DSSP file (Angstrom, degrees, kcal/mol; ACC not computed):
  #  RESIDUE AA STRUCTURE BP1 BP2  ACC     N-H-->O    O-->H-N    N-H-->O    O-->H-N    TCO  KAPPA ALPHA  PHI   PSI    X-CA   Y-CA   Z-CA
    1    1 A X              0   0    0      0, 0.0    40,-0.5     0, 0.0     2,-0.2   0.000 360.0 360.0 360.0 137.6    0.7  -14.7   15.4
    2    2 A X        -     0   0    0     38,-0.1     2,-0.3    39,-0.1    38,-0.0  -0.689 360.0-142.8-124.8-178.8   -3.0  -14.7   15.0
    3    3 A X     >  -     0   0    0     -2,-0.2     4,-2.6     1,-0.1     5,-0.2  -0.940  30.4-106.1-142.4 163.4   -6.0  -13.4   17.0
    4    4 A X  H  > S+     0   0    0     -2,-0.3     4,-1.9     1,-0.2     5,-0.1   0.851 118.6  54.4 -59.2 -35.9   -9.5  -14.5   17.9
    5    5 A X  H  > S+     0   0    0      2,-0.2     4,-0.9     1,-0.2    -1,-0.2   0.903 111.4  43.1 -67.5 -40.9  -11.0  -12.1   15.4
    6    6 A X  H  > S+     0   0    0      1,-0.2     4,-0.8     2,-0.2     3,-0.5   0.884 113.2  52.3 -75.0 -35.1   -8.9  -13.4   12.5
    7    7 A X  H >X S+     0   0    0     -4,-2.6     4,-2.6     1,-0.2     3,-0.7   0.860 103.0  60.6 -63.0 -34.0   -9.5  -17.0   13.6
    8    8 A X  H 3X>S+     0   0    0     -4,-1.9     4,-2.4     1,-0.2     5,-1.4   0.788  92.1  64.7 -63.6 -28.7  -13.2  -16.2   13.6
    9    9 A X  H 3<5S+     0   0    0     -4,-0.9     6,-2.6    -3,-0.5    -1,-0.2   0.873 112.1  37.3 -60.4 -34.7  -13.0  -15.3    9.9
   10   10 A X  H <X5S+     0   0    0     -4,-0.8     4,-0.7    -3,-0.7    -2,-0.2   0.932 124.4  37.0 -82.4 -48.9  -12.2  -19.0    9.4
   11   11 A X  H  <5S+     0   0    0     -4,-2.6    -3,-0.2     2,-0.2    -2,-0.2   0.879 129.6  26.3 -77.7 -38.3  -14.4  -20.6   12.0
   12   12 A X  T  <5S+     0   0    0     -4,-2.4    -3,-0.2    -5,-0.2    -1,-0.1   0.854 133.3  31.2 -93.2 -38.5  -17.5  -18.4   11.8
   13   13 A X  T  4<S-     0   0    0     -5,-1.4    -3,-0.2    -4,-0.1    -2,-0.2   0.592  97.0-127.5 -98.3 -14.1  -17.4  -17.1    8.3
   14   14 A X     <  +     0   0    0     -4,-0.7     2,-0.4    -6,-0.3    -4,-0.2   0.707  47.3 160.6  78.0  19.9  -15.7  -20.0    6.6
   15   15 A X        -     0   0    0     -6,-2.6    -1,-0.2    -7,-0.1    53,-0.2  -0.606  37.7-126.3 -75.1 127.3  -13.0  -18.0    4.9
   16   16 A X  E     -a   68   0A   0     51,-0.6    53,-3.1    -2,-0.4     2,-0.7  -0.387   8.6-128.5 -72.9 152.9  -10.1  -20.4    4.0
   17   17 A X  E     -a   69   0A   0     51,-0.2     2,-0.4    -2,-0.1    53,-0.2  -0.905  31.1-144.9 -97.1 108.9   -6.5  -19.7    5.1
   18   18 A X  E     +a   70   0A   0     51,-3.4    53,-2.8    -2,-0.7    56,-0.2  -0.619  24.3 171.9 -87.1 130.5   -4.6  -19.9    1.9
   19   19 A X     >  -     0   0    0     -2,-0.4     4,-1.9    51,-0.2     3,-0.3  -0.546  55.5 -78.3-115.9-174.1   -1.0  -21.3    1.8
   20   20 A X  T  4 S+     0   0    0      1,-0.2     4,-0.4    -2,-0.2    -2,-0.0   0.798 130.5  49.0 -61.3 -30.0    1.3  -22.1   -1.1
   21   21 A X  T  4 S+     0   0    0      1,-0.1     4,-0.3     2,-0.1    -1,-0.2   0.821 119.7  33.2 -77.6 -32.6   -0.7  -25.3   -1.7
   22   22 A X  T  > S+     0   0    0     -3,-0.3     4,-1.8     2,-0.1    -2,-0.2   0.564  94.4  87.3-101.6 -10.9   -4.2  -23.9   -1.7
   23   23 A X  H  X S+     0   0    0     -4,-1.9     4,-2.5     1,-0.2     5,-0.3   0.939  90.2  43.5 -62.2 -53.9   -3.7  -20.4   -3.2
   24   24 A X  H  > S+     0   0    0     -4,-0.4     4,-2.4     1,-0.2     5,-0.3   0.919 112.0  54.0 -59.3 -46.5   -4.0  -21.2   -7.0
   25   25 A X  H  > S+     0   0    0     -4,-0.3     4,-0.7     1,-0.2    -1,-0.2   0.901 113.8  42.3 -55.3 -43.0   -7.0  -23.5   -6.5
   26   26 A X  H >< S+     0   0    0     -4,-1.8     3,-0.5     2,-0.2     4,-0.5   0.965 117.2  42.7 -71.1 -52.3   -8.9  -20.8   -4.6
   27   27 A X  H 3< S+     0   0    0     -4,-2.5    69,-0.7     1,-0.3     3,-0.3   0.795 120.2  41.8 -71.5 -27.1   -8.1  -17.7   -6.7
   28   28 A X  H 3< S+     0   0    0     -4,-2.4    -1,-0.3    -5,-0.3    -2,-0.2   0.576 110.2  60.5 -90.6  -9.5   -8.5  -19.5  -10.1
   29   29 A X  S << S+     0   0    0     -4,-0.7     2,-0.3    -3,-0.5    -2,-0.2   0.451 101.4  54.9 -96.8   1.0  -11.6  -21.3   -8.9
   30   30 A X  S    S-     0   0    0     -4,-0.5    65,-0.7    -3,-0.3    66,-0.3  -0.968  72.7-135.9-133.8 146.6  -13.8  -18.2   -8.1
   31   31 A X  S    S+     0   0    0     -2,-0.3    64,-2.6     1,-0.2     2,-0.5   0.996  91.9  17.1 -66.7 -63.9  -14.7  -15.3  -10.3
   32   32 A X  E    S+B   94   0A   0     62,-0.2    34,-1.8    32,-0.2     2,-0.3  -0.947  74.4 175.8-116.0 124.0  -14.1  -12.4   -7.8
   33   33 A X  E     -Bc  93  66A   0     60,-2.7    60,-2.4    -2,-0.5     2,-0.5  -0.925  20.8-153.6-126.5 152.1  -12.0  -12.9   -4.7
   34   34 A X  E     -Bc  92  67A   0     32,-2.3    34,-1.9    -2,-0.3     2,-0.5  -0.996  15.3-155.2-122.6 124.3  -10.8  -10.6   -2.0
   35   35 A X  E     -Bc  91  68A   0     56,-3.2    56,-2.3    -2,-0.5     2,-0.7  -0.885   7.0-144.2-106.9 125.6   -7.6  -11.7   -0.2
   36   36 A X  E     -Bc  90  69A   0     32,-2.9    34,-2.5    -2,-0.5     2,-0.8  -0.824  12.1-170.9 -94.3 113.0   -7.0  -10.5    3.3
   37   37 A X  E     +B   89   0A   0     52,-3.0    52,-2.0    -2,-0.7    51,-0.7  -0.895  21.0 155.8-101.0 101.3   -3.3   -9.7    4.1
   38   38 A X        -     0   0    0     -2,-0.8     9,-0.2    32,-0.4     6,-0.2   0.628  20.1-173.0-105.7 -14.9   -3.2   -9.1    7.8
   39   39 A X        -     0   0    0     31,-0.3     2,-0.7     1,-0.1    -1,-0.2  -0.243  64.3 -15.2  54.4-141.8    0.4   -9.9    8.7
   40   40 A X     >  -     0   0    0      1,-0.1     4,-2.8    32,-0.1     3,-0.4  -0.818  61.4-155.2 -94.7 112.5    0.9   -9.9   12.5
   41   41 A X  T  4 S+     0   0    0     -2,-0.7     7,-0.2   -40,-0.5    -1,-0.1   0.663  94.2  58.1 -67.2 -12.7   -2.0   -8.2   14.2
   42   42 A X  T  4 S+     0   0    0      1,-0.1     3,-0.4     2,-0.1    -1,-0.2   0.898 114.5  36.6 -74.9 -42.0    0.1   -7.3   17.2
   43   43 A X  T  4 S+     0   0    0     -3,-0.4     2,-0.4     1,-0.3    -2,-0.2   0.834 131.9  32.1 -74.2 -33.6    2.5   -5.4   14.9
   44   44 A X    ><  +     0   0    0     -4,-2.8     3,-2.3    -6,-0.2     4,-0.3  -0.716  68.5 175.2-125.6  78.4   -0.4   -4.1   12.7
   45   45 A X  T >> S+     0   0    0     -3,-0.4     3,-1.6    -2,-0.4     4,-0.7   0.721  72.4  74.4 -63.2 -21.8   -3.4   -3.7   15.0
   46   46 A X  H 3> S+     0   0    0      1,-0.3     4,-2.2     2,-0.2    -1,-0.3   0.756  80.3  75.2 -61.1 -21.1   -5.5   -2.2   12.1
   47   47 A X  H <> S+     0   0    0     -3,-2.3     4,-2.2     1,-0.2    -1,-0.3   0.867  90.0  55.8 -58.2 -33.8   -5.7   -5.8   10.8
   48   48 A X  H <> S+     0   0    0     -3,-1.6     4,-0.9    -4,-0.3    -1,-0.2   0.878 105.2  51.2 -66.7 -36.8   -8.2   -6.5   13.6
   49   49 A X  H >X S+     0   0    0     -4,-0.7     4,-1.9    -3,-0.3     3,-0.6   0.920 110.8  48.0 -64.2 -43.6  -10.4   -3.6   12.3
   50   50 A X  H 3X S+     0   0    0     -4,-2.2     4,-3.1     1,-0.2    -2,-0.2   0.860 103.7  61.8 -68.1 -32.7  -10.3   -5.1    8.8
   51   51 A X  H 3X S+     0   0    0     -4,-2.2     4,-0.5     1,-0.2    -1,-0.2   0.793 109.2  43.0 -61.3 -26.7  -11.2   -8.5   10.3
   52   52 A X  H <X S+     0   0    0     -4,-0.9     4,-0.6    -3,-0.6    -1,-0.2   0.829 117.0  45.5 -83.2 -35.9  -14.4   -7.0   11.5
   53   53 A X  H  X S+     0   0    0     -4,-1.9     4,-2.4     1,-0.2     3,-0.3   0.842  98.1  71.8 -77.6 -34.0  -15.1   -5.0    8.3
   54   54 A X  H  X S+     0   0    0     -4,-3.1     4,-2.7     1,-0.2     5,-0.3   0.918  97.1  47.3 -53.7 -52.1  -14.3   -7.9    5.8
   55   55 A X  H  X S+     0   0    0     -4,-0.5     4,-2.4     1,-0.2    -1,-0.2   0.879 113.3  50.8 -59.0 -35.4  -17.5  -10.0    6.5
   56   56 A X  H  X S+     0   0    0     -4,-0.6     4,-2.4    -3,-0.3    -1,-0.2   0.880 110.0  48.8 -66.8 -38.8  -19.6   -6.9    6.2
   57   57 A X  H  X S+     0   0    0     -4,-2.4     4,-1.2     2,-0.2    -2,-0.2   0.908 111.9  48.5 -67.5 -42.8  -18.0   -6.0    2.9
   58   58 A X  H  <>S+     0   0    0     -4,-2.7     5,-0.6    -5,-0.2     3,-0.4   0.920 113.2  48.8 -64.0 -41.6  -18.6   -9.5    1.5
   59   59 A X  H ><5S+     0   0    0     -4,-2.4     3,-1.9    -5,-0.3    -2,-0.2   0.912 106.2  56.6 -64.2 -40.9  -22.2   -9.4    2.8
   60   60 A X  H 3<5S+     0   0    0     -4,-2.4    -1,-0.2     1,-0.3    -2,-0.2   0.782 107.4  48.6 -63.6 -27.5  -22.7   -6.0    1.2
   61   61 A X  T ><5S-     0   0    0     -4,-1.2     3,-3.0    -3,-0.4    -1,-0.3   0.069 101.0-146.0 -99.8  23.6  -21.7   -7.4   -2.2
   62   62 A X  T < 5S-     0   0    0     -3,-1.9    -3,-0.1     1,-0.3    -2,-0.1   0.566  70.0 -22.4  10.0  79.6  -24.1  -10.3   -1.7
   63   63 A X  T 3 <S+     0   0    0     -5,-0.6    -1,-0.3     2,-0.3    -4,-0.1   0.412 110.7 102.7  84.7   0.4  -22.4  -13.2   -3.4
   64   64 A X  S <  S+     0   0    0     -3,-3.0     2,-0.4    -6,-0.3   -32,-0.2   0.628  79.8  49.9 -86.2 -12.2  -20.1  -11.2   -5.7
   65   65 A X        -     0   0    0     -7,-0.3     2,-0.5    -4,-0.2    -2,-0.3  -0.977  59.7-161.9-130.2 139.2  -17.0  -11.8   -3.6
   66   66 A X  E     - c   0  33A   0    -34,-1.8   -32,-2.3    -2,-0.4     2,-0.3  -0.984  23.1-150.8-114.2 130.5  -15.4  -14.8   -2.1
   67   67 A X  E     + c   0  34A   0     -2,-0.5   -51,-0.6   -34,-0.2     2,-0.3  -0.708  18.5 172.1-106.0 152.5  -12.9  -14.0    0.7
   68   68 A X  E     -ac  16  35A   0    -34,-1.9   -32,-2.9    -2,-0.3     2,-0.4  -0.981  27.6-126.6-150.2 157.5   -9.8  -15.7    2.0
   69   69 A X  E     -ac  17  36A   0    -53,-3.1   -51,-3.4    -2,-0.3     2,-0.5  -0.859  24.8-130.8-105.5 141.8   -7.0  -15.0    4.4
   70   70 A X  E     -a   18   0A   0    -34,-2.5   -32,-0.4    -2,-0.4   -31,-0.3  -0.823  23.3-121.9 -94.5 126.7   -3.4  -15.2    3.2
   71   71 A X    >>  -     0   0    0    -53,-2.8     3,-1.7    -2,-0.5     4,-0.6  -0.379  22.0-119.0 -64.8 142.7   -1.1  -17.3    5.5
   72   72 A X  H >> S+     0   0    0      1,-0.3     3,-0.9     2,-0.2     4,-0.6   0.805 106.7  65.8 -57.2 -33.3    1.8  -15.4    6.8
   73   73 A X  H 34 S+     0   0    0      1,-0.2    -1,-0.3     2,-0.1     4,-0.2   0.768 112.4  34.3 -65.1 -19.4    4.5  -17.6    5.2
   74   74 A X  H <> S+     0   0    0     -3,-1.7     4,-2.0   -56,-0.2    -1,-0.2   0.441  92.4  94.0-110.3   3.3    3.3  -16.5    1.7
   75   75 A X  H <X S+     0   0    0     -3,-0.9     4,-2.6    -4,-0.6     5,-0.2   0.924  85.4  48.0 -60.1 -48.2    2.4  -12.9    2.4
   76   76 A X  H  X S+     0   0    0     -4,-0.6     4,-2.1     1,-0.2    -1,-0.2   0.895 111.0  50.2 -63.5 -40.7    5.7  -11.3    1.4
   77   77 A X  H  > S+     0   0    0     -4,-0.2     4,-1.4     1,-0.2    -1,-0.2   0.924 115.5  42.9 -63.3 -43.7    5.9  -13.2   -1.8
   78   78 A X  H  X S+     0   0    0     -4,-2.0     4,-2.8     2,-0.2     5,-0.3   0.809 107.9  59.7 -73.2 -29.7    2.4  -12.2   -2.8
   79   79 A X  H  X>S+     0   0    0     -4,-2.6     4,-1.8    -5,-0.2     5,-0.7   0.922 105.7  49.3 -63.0 -41.7    3.0   -8.6   -1.6
   80   80 A X  H  <5S+     0   0    0     -4,-2.1    -1,-0.2     2,-0.2    -2,-0.2   0.871 111.9  49.1 -61.9 -37.4    5.8   -8.4   -4.1
   81   81 A X  H  <5S+     0   0    0     -4,-1.4    45,-0.3     1,-0.2    -2,-0.2   0.901 119.9  35.0 -70.2 -41.3    3.5   -9.7   -6.8
   82   82 A X  H  <5S-     0   0    0     -4,-2.8    45,-0.2    -5,-0.1    -2,-0.2   0.579  99.6-139.3 -93.2 -10.1    0.6   -7.3   -6.1
   83   83 A X  T  <5 +     0   0    0     -4,-1.8     2,-0.3    -5,-0.3    -3,-0.2   0.822  43.2 152.8  58.4  39.5    2.9   -4.4   -5.1
   84   84 A X      < -     0   0    0     -5,-0.7    -1,-0.2     1,-0.1    -2,-0.1  -0.712  31.8-157.1 -93.6 155.0    1.1   -3.1   -2.1
   85   85 A X        +     0   0    0     -2,-0.3     2,-0.3    -5,-0.0    -1,-0.1   0.428  60.1  52.9-115.8   0.5    3.1   -1.2    0.5
   86   86 A X  S    S-     0   0    0      2,-0.0     2,-0.4    18,-0.0    18,-0.1  -0.891  75.2 -90.6-138.1 167.2    1.1   -1.4    3.7
   87   87 A X  S    S+     0   0    0     -2,-0.3   -41,-0.2    16,-0.1    18,-0.1  -0.961  93.3  33.6-125.4 142.5   -0.7   -3.7    6.1
   88   88 A X  S    S+     0   0    0    -51,-0.7    16,-3.6    -2,-0.4     2,-0.3   0.669  78.6 171.7 -77.7 164.1   -3.4   -4.7    6.3
   89   89 A X  E     -BD  37 103A   0    -52,-2.0   -52,-3.0    14,-0.2     2,-0.5  -0.991  28.1-150.7-139.4 146.7   -4.4   -4.9    2.7
   90   90 A X  E     -BD  36 102A   0     12,-2.6    12,-2.6    -2,-0.3     2,-0.5  -0.986  18.4-164.9-112.7 123.3   -7.3   -6.3    0.7
   91   91 A X  E     -BD  35 101A   0    -56,-2.3   -56,-3.2    -2,-0.5     2,-0.4  -0.944   5.4-152.1-112.6 131.4   -6.4   -7.5   -2.8
   92   92 A X  E     +BD  34 100A   0      8,-3.1     7,-2.8    -2,-0.5     8,-1.3  -0.860  15.5 179.3-107.2 133.5   -9.1   -8.1   -5.3
   93   93 A X  E     -BD  33  98A   0    -60,-2.4   -60,-2.7    -2,-0.4     2,-0.5  -0.956  19.7-152.2-130.6 151.3   -8.7  -10.6   -8.2
   94   94 A X  E >  S-BD  32  97A   0      3,-2.6     3,-2.9    -2,-0.3   -62,-0.2  -0.993  87.1 -21.1-121.7 121.1  -11.0  -11.8  -11.0
   95   95 A X  T 3  S-     0   0    0    -64,-2.6   -67,-0.2   -65,-0.7   -64,-0.1   0.870 131.0 -49.9  45.9  41.8  -10.3  -15.4  -12.2
   96   96 A X  T 3  S+     0   0    0    -69,-0.7     2,-0.3   -66,-0.3    -1,-0.3   0.343 114.5 118.9  84.0  -6.5   -6.8  -15.0  -10.6
   97   97 A X  E <  S-D   94   0A   0     -3,-2.9    -3,-2.6   -70,-0.2    -1,-0.2  -0.749  71.2-101.4-100.3 144.7   -6.1  -11.6  -12.3
   98   98 A X  E     +D   93   0A   0     26,-0.4    26,-2.3    -2,-0.3    -5,-0.2  -0.330  41.7 164.4 -69.1 133.7   -5.4   -8.5  -10.4
   99   99 A X  E     -     0   0A   0     -7,-2.8     2,-0.3     1,-0.4    -6,-0.2   0.679  58.1 -64.2-112.3 -40.9   -8.2   -5.9  -10.1
  100  100 A X  E     -D   92   0A   0     -8,-1.3    -8,-3.1    21,-0.1    -1,-0.4  -0.975  40.7-119.3 167.7 178.2   -7.0   -3.6   -7.3
  101  101 A X  E     -D   91   0A   0     -2,-0.3     2,-0.5   -10,-0.2   -10,-0.2  -0.993   2.1-151.6-147.6 150.7   -6.2   -3.3   -3.6
  102  102 A X  E     -D   90   0A   0    -12,-2.6   -12,-2.6    -2,-0.3     2,-0.4  -0.991  22.8-164.6-122.4 120.9   -7.3   -1.3   -0.6
  103  103 A X  E     -D   89   0A   0     -2,-0.5   -14,-0.2   -14,-0.2   -16,-0.1  -0.869  47.2  -2.0-112.3 139.0   -4.5   -0.8    2.0
  104  104 A X  S    S-     0   0    0    -16,-3.6     2,-0.4    -2,-0.4   -16,-0.2  -0.241 100.6 -43.1  81.4-173.4   -4.9    0.3    5.6
  105  105 A X        +     0   0    0    -18,-0.1     2,-0.2    -2,-0.0    -2,-0.1  -0.754  59.3 175.9 -96.4 139.5   -8.1    1.1    7.4
  106  106 A X        -     0   0    0     -2,-0.4     2,-0.2    -4,-0.1    -2,-0.0  -0.784  36.4 -91.6-129.6 170.5  -10.8    3.3    5.7
  107  107 A X     >  -     0   0    0     -2,-0.2     4,-2.1     1,-0.1     3,-0.2  -0.505  45.8-102.3 -81.9 164.4  -14.3    4.4    6.6
  108  108 A X  H  > S+     0   0    0      1,-0.2     4,-2.4     2,-0.2     5,-0.2   0.867 121.0  52.5 -56.4 -43.0  -17.2    2.2    5.6
  109  109 A X  H  > S+     0   0    0      1,-0.2     4,-2.9     2,-0.2     5,-0.3   0.919 108.4  50.8 -64.0 -44.0  -18.2    4.5    2.6
  110  110 A X  H  > S+     0   0    0      2,-0.2     4,-2.8     1,-0.2     5,-0.3   0.911 109.5  51.2 -61.6 -41.4  -14.6    4.4    1.2
  111  111 A X  H  X S+     0   0    0     -4,-2.1     4,-2.6     2,-0.2     5,-0.2   0.958 113.8  44.2 -58.5 -50.0  -14.6    0.6    1.4
  112  112 A X  H  X S+     0   0    0     -4,-2.4     4,-2.4     2,-0.2    -2,-0.2   0.937 116.6  44.4 -60.8 -49.0  -17.9    0.4   -0.5
  113  113 A X  H  X S+     0   0    0     -4,-2.9     4,-2.5     2,-0.2     5,-0.2   0.935 115.6  48.0 -66.4 -46.4  -16.9    3.0   -3.1
  114  114 A X  H  X S+     0   0    0     -4,-2.8     4,-3.1    -5,-0.3    -1,-0.2   0.922 111.7  50.3 -59.3 -43.8  -13.4    1.5   -3.6
  115  115 A X  H  X S+     0   0    0     -4,-2.6     4,-2.8    -5,-0.3    -1,-0.2   0.905 110.0  49.9 -65.3 -40.2  -14.8   -2.0   -3.9
  116  116 A X  H  X S+     0   0    0     -4,-2.4     4,-1.3    -5,-0.2    -1,-0.2   0.929 113.2  47.0 -56.6 -47.1  -17.4   -0.9   -6.5
  117  117 A X  H  X S+     0   0    0     -4,-2.5     4,-0.6     2,-0.2     3,-0.3   0.925 113.6  47.8 -63.6 -46.5  -14.6    0.8   -8.5
  118  118 A X  H >< S+     0   0    0     -4,-3.1     3,-1.3     1,-0.2    -2,-0.2   0.923 109.9  51.1 -60.8 -46.5  -12.4   -2.2   -8.3
  119  119 A X  H 3< S+     0   0    0     -4,-2.8    -1,-0.2     1,-0.3    -2,-0.2   0.764 108.9  52.7 -64.8 -23.9  -15.1   -4.7   -9.3
  120  120 A X  H 3< S+     0   0    0     -4,-1.3    -1,-0.3    -3,-0.3    -2,-0.2   0.581  93.3 102.5 -83.1 -10.8  -15.9   -2.5  -12.3
  121  121 A X  S << S-     0   0    0     -3,-1.3     2,-0.4    -4,-0.6   -21,-0.1  -0.291  76.1-117.5 -75.9 157.4  -12.2   -2.5  -13.4
  122  122 A X        -     0   0    0    -23,-0.1    -1,-0.1     1,-0.1    -2,-0.1  -0.764  42.6-101.3 -85.5 134.4  -10.7   -4.6  -16.1
  123  123 A X        +     0   0    0     -2,-0.4     2,-0.3     1,-0.0   -24,-0.2  -0.298  62.5 136.7 -55.8 143.1   -8.0   -7.0  -14.8
  124  124 A X        -     0   0    0    -26,-2.3   -26,-0.4    -3,-0.0     2,-0.2  -0.873  52.2 -44.3-162.6-163.8   -4.5   -5.8  -15.4
  125  125 A X        -     0   0    0     -2,-0.3     3,-0.1     1,-0.1   -43,-0.1  -0.522  59.9-106.5 -77.1 144.2   -1.1   -5.4  -13.9
  126  126 A X        -     0   0    0    -45,-0.3   -43,-0.1    -2,-0.2    -1,-0.1  -0.337  47.9 -92.5 -62.0 154.0   -0.7   -4.1  -10.3
  127  127 A X        -     0   0    0    -45,-0.2    -1,-0.1     1,-0.1     3,-0.1  -0.292  46.2 -99.0 -66.9 157.0    0.6   -0.6  -10.1
  128  128 A X        -     0   0    0      1,-0.1     2,-0.2    -3,-0.1    -1,-0.1  -0.258  49.1 -86.6 -67.4 161.7    4.4    0.0   -9.8
  129  129 A X        -     0   0    0     -3,-0.1     2,-0.9     1,-0.1    -1,-0.1  -0.495  32.2-131.1 -67.8 139.4    5.8    0.7   -6.5
  130  130 A X    >>  -     0   0    0     -2,-0.2     4,-2.4     1,-0.2     3,-0.7  -0.841  17.0-159.4 -89.7 106.0    5.8    4.3   -5.4
  131  131 A X  H 3> S+     0   0    0     -2,-0.9     4,-3.2     1,-0.3     5,-0.4   0.801  88.7  60.2 -61.9 -28.3    9.5    4.7   -4.2
  132  132 A X  H 3> S+     0   0    0      2,-0.2     4,-1.4     3,-0.2     5,-0.3   0.902 110.5  42.5 -65.3 -38.7    8.6    7.7   -2.1
  133  133 A X  H <4 S+     0   0    0     -3,-0.7    -2,-0.2     3,-0.2    -1,-0.2   0.907 118.9  43.4 -70.8 -41.3    6.2    5.5   -0.1
  134  134 A X  H  < S+     0   0    0     -4,-2.4    -2,-0.2     1,-0.2    -3,-0.2   0.942 129.9  24.7 -69.9 -46.7    8.5    2.6    0.1
  135  135 A X  H  < S-     0   0    0     -4,-3.2    -3,-0.2    -5,-0.2    -2,-0.2   0.624 115.2-106.7 -94.5 -14.9   11.7    4.6    0.9
  136  136 A X     <  -     0   0    0     -4,-1.4    -3,-0.2    -5,-0.4    -2,-0.1   0.485  33.5 -92.7  89.5 122.4   10.1    7.6    2.5
  137  137 A X              0   0    0     -5,-0.3    -5,-0.0     1,-0.1    -4,-0.0  -0.355 360.0 360.0 -66.5 144.0    9.9   11.0    0.8
  138  138 A X              0   0    0     -2,-0.0    -1,-0.1     0, 0.0    -6,-0.0   0.388 360.0 360.0-109.2 360.0   12.8   13.4    1.6
């Protein structure tokens, strides 16, 4: 399921929708990328908020980020690779290597600060899953 706001990321802002065939070419063809994992915006309505914030975030980092939307058929596979536990998520890569992720909706200042921190990071492995978050703390 998609929405006009998410479609607008493609039509108005020119962000590609990455599938299994286009993913590698995009992430290894750009220095810094931000991947938007929105899942189903009906089930995860915060995805619509991030769809509004993402172009502003890209603009704020004036040419330092290239954005793309991840197609739903490959989201779960990539979620397991990048080990984030919530939707929506923005995953940042440098030359295809993991830098960090922002999950859920944040305020504007948090997005800017987290993106600055992430872009200053050295690429590495995604963090391990926090089983309390995945399974629910008891």
